[in-house]
N, C-alpha and C positions, 0 to 999 in steps of 0.2 A: 517925522515919519522914520520908520525903521528901515534900514538897508536890508538887502537880500544876501549879503556876504556872510551872515552868521552861520550858514550851514556848511561853508567851505572847510575842507579838512586842512589841518595845519601840517599833518605828516602824510607821506606817501604810504598807501596801503599796499601791503606785500601778500601775495598770494602764492601757495605752493603750486607749481606747473610742472609740465614735462615729466621728469623722474622724481619728482617730489614725494614727500611721505604720504600725502593723501591720494595722490594718483597710484602709487605702489599698493598701497591698502586697498583701494577700490578695485584695481586691476586683479590683484590676487583673490579678493572675494568674488569677483565675477567669474573668474576662472574655476573656483571651488564650486559656485552653484551651477555653472554651465556644465561642469563635468558630471553632475548627478541629476541630470534632467530626466533620465529615464527613457530616452528616445530609442536607442537600439538595445538597451538592457533587456527589453521584454522578448527579443527575438530567439528562437531555438538556436541559432548560430552562436550568438554571444553566450547564451547559457551553456551550451556544450563545450566551449572553449574555457569558460569559467570552471566548470565542472572538472575539466582536465587539470587546471591549476590546483583546484582544491585536492583532488585525489593525490596528485604527485607529491605535493608538498606535505600532505597530512601523514604519509608514509615514510618521509624522509628520516635518515639516521641523524640524530643529534647527539652530539658528544659535548660534555662540559656543563649541562644544565638539565634540570628536571622540569623547568617551568614551560618549556616549549613542548607542550602535549599535542597529540594529533588533532584534537578539537581546536585548540589554539592555532596551530599552524593552518588548519582549514578556514577558520575565521579570517586570519591575516591573509591567506590567498585571495578569498573572495574580495575582501576590502581593496586589496591592491588591484585586483582586476577591475573593480567597478569605480573606485575613488583615487586610486594611484598611491594611497597611503593608508597605513593602519596604526592606530595608537593604543597602547596598553599601559594601565598603571601597575607597576610592580608592587606586589604584595607578598607577605611571607608564605600564604597559602596558594599562591597562583598569580596569573596574569589576569587583570580585569579589563574587558574591552571598553573602549570609550565611544559613545555614539556621536559625539560631536566635541569639538575642541577649538580654543582659541590660544594663542601663544604670543610671547614676546621673545624678541631676537637680539643679539648682539654680534656684529661681524657676520650677519647672515646665519647664524647658528641659534637653535632655540635655548633659552635660558630658563623659562617658567611657563607652565601651561595652566589653563583653565579648562578642566575636563567636565564633561556631562556624562554621567554614569547612569545607564538604564536600569530601572526597577520595575517589578511587577506593579507596585502600587503607584508609580510616578517616579521620575528620574530625580538626580540630586546633582549638585554642581560642587566641585572642590578644586582646589590649587595645588599644584605640586611642581616641585623643581624638575630641571631637564634630567637630571641623574635618576629621578624616581619614575621615569616613563620611558618605554620603549617606543620609539617613532620610526616604523618602517615606510619607505617611500620609494617610488620608482619614477622614471621619466623626469627627473629634477631639472627645472629650467633655472638659468643662472639669474634670471630676474627675481625669482622667488626661490632660493635654494632651501627653504625650510618646508616646501610643500611638493607633493608629489602630483603627477599627471598620469591619469589612467590612459590605457590604450585607446578607449572609445573617445576620450577627449583629444588624444592626438590625432585621431583619424576621424574627425567628427563630420567631415563632408562625406566620407564614404559610408559612416554609419547612418547618417540622415538619408542617404539614398536607399540604403537598404530598408530603413523603416519606411520611406515613402512607397517603395515598390510593394512591401508586403501589406502596408496599410490599403493600397489601391487594390491589390488583389482581393483582400478580405472584403472590402466595400462592394467590389464587383461581384462576388459570390454571394453576398448578403443580399444586395439590392437589385442586381441586374436580373431581367426576366430569362435566366438560363432555362432552356427546354420549353419555354413558352412559345406559342404559335397564334397567328392570326387565322381564323377559319371564316371564310366568306360564307354569309348567310343570305338567302333570298328575302325579299320583303315579306314580313309577316307581322302578326300582332306582337305586342310587347309581352303578353302572357305566354305566347308560344315561344319567344325568345328566351324568356327566362327558364322555361321548362327544358328546353334544350340545353341551355347552359348548364343547369343542374344535372343533366345526364352526363357531363364531363367531369363531375366531381369525383375525386379519387383517382383519376387518371394522372399519369406522370406529366409534370409541367403545368403550367397555368395557362387557361384557355381564354383568349379575347375574341369576342364575337363582333363581327361587324354586321351592322343592322341590314344593309342593303347592298346588292350589286347592280341594281338597275340605274346605272349612271351612264352618261353619254360622253365620258372624258376619255382621252387617248383613242380616238378613232371609232367609238361606238360603244354601245352597252355590252357588258360582259355576259355571257350565257348563265342562266340561272342554275345550271346543273354543275357549274365550275365551282368545286369544293376543295381545290387544291390549297393546303394550308401554306403559310409563310412563317418562317422560323424567325424567331426574334432574339436568338442567342447572339450575343455580341462576338465579333471576330477578332480575338486577342492576338492572333499569330502576327499580324502587321505591326504590332507594338512591341514584338520580341520580349515578352515578360520574362520567359524562361531564362534567355541569355543574359538580361539585365540583372536578374536576380542571382544567377550563378556567379556572375562576375563580382557583384557586391558582396555575396557570401565568402567567396574566395579571399577578397581584398580584407574583410573583417577577420578572417581566420589568420591571414598573414599578418595583421597588427597584433594579435595575440601569440604570435610564434608558433602557430600550428599550420603544418603543411595542409593545404586544401585537399590534396590527394588522400588524406586520412579518411574523409567522409565520402569518397567515391564509391558507388555500388559495386565496382569490380577491384576493389582494393585487395591485394594479396598479402601474405605473411611478410615478405621482405619489405614491402612498402610501409606496412604498418610499423615495422621495427625501425626503419629509417625516420618516419615520422616521429616516433617516440624519441628516438635519438636526438633528433634535430630540436624538438620541444625542450627536452631535458637539458641538453648541452648548451644551447645558445640563448635559452630564455629562462628556464626556472633555475638552473644551477647558478647563473649569475646573480639572480635576485636573492637566492639562498646565501651567496656569499655576503652580499650587502646586509642581509639580516644578521647573519653571524658576526659581521663587524659591530653592528649596533648593540647586539647582546654582549660581546666581548667588552665593549667600553661602559656598559651599564652594570653588567652583573658581576664584574669583579674577577673574571676568570676567562681563560681561552674558550670560544665556543666554536664549533664546527658543524655545519649542516651539509649532508650529502644526499643529493637527489638521484644520482645516476645509478647507484648500487641497488637501491629498493625497486626503482622503476624497471631495472635491467634493460636499460636503453642501450642495447648493443646486440651484436649477432653472436649468439652462443657457439654456433658452428664455428664461426671465424676465430673466436677467442680461444676455442679449443685447439685448432689448427696452430694459431699462433704460440699456445703454450707448448705444443709438442715441438714446435720449430726451436723455440728458446731452449728447452731441455736439450734436445739434440745439439745445438750449438754450444751449450755449456759443457756437454760431455766431451765433444770435440776438442773444446779449448782445453779442458783438463787433460786429455790425452796429449795434446801438443805442448802441455807445460805451461800454458797461460793462467796465471794466478795473480791475485793481489793487485797490485798497481798496473801490472801489463794487462790483465784482463779488463780493469777498469778503463784503461786507455783505449782499448779496442771497442768497448761498449760506448765510449764518449764519442767515437767517429759516427755513430747512429742515433745520437742523443738518448742513450739509455744509461750512460755511465753517471757515477756520483760527482755532482759539481758542474754538470754540463749546461746548467742554467735552462734546461728545457722544461716545458710544462710537464 
């Protein structure tokens, strides 16, 4: 007889676990797929914020290269807002956007890409070195420094709530009997009931007929002349949908760097300018600096992208008053004999001088 020891392994089986390669690849791929579910991307709130990103970056001032055209910057802005990253293949005649990509890394930095290029008759796949590809990304996580994370993915709980509230409201207005009423009807033949029901056709709201009121429930029969209707419109005020919807919208706007007050009905000029300044200064200009850093490393020359000047995210009146004050101060300094190093020393005290290491 043969023993059952023939299937025993002679060597210890090793599997990747915890932060092994397989786990990292699966986690990165899961994050990539989950970030493109389209849960909240279909809401007007997200599309409004994305449009602000597209418009601001598309009119940015670009120095050092002609490859970053307004259309390319708009595509990059939309991809960054929805996917957290954008990939373009560098060509002599311009940048070619990649619909999908896979990459290999060393020390957490990409070294080679497999790009999927979209075509009208069907896409194609090609390989390229990292130096031949512009890879913009935001919200980079140390676990996967080669991949970006979109604001929707970083605030997935809030975006999910926004999607749930808007979907629930859409289903209510589509399926709920809004404007419908129950009209009590006396005992009658079915033909007469149908004829009476057809008489309500064309009226606003849907009519539901109750066949009889001759019942003995709740203390006795109801009078046959009681035709007071009962409204079927659901009471949504107790669910506070407006407050929940406004809170989720404001949170999603905040994740995109947009002040929620920008979309307020009573927003005035100073508030709009402040919202523009906040979006351009704290969200889009840092993204533009990272994009310029990538272009400088890949295009062989210094590249600068300025969002603030074209968007004019500042108070024109305040800048004019500041300019008048500066000119007056310079005139007074010249009259007092402050020039050269002495003037620079005075300007350094307020972080305006040369070499004061102020932004």
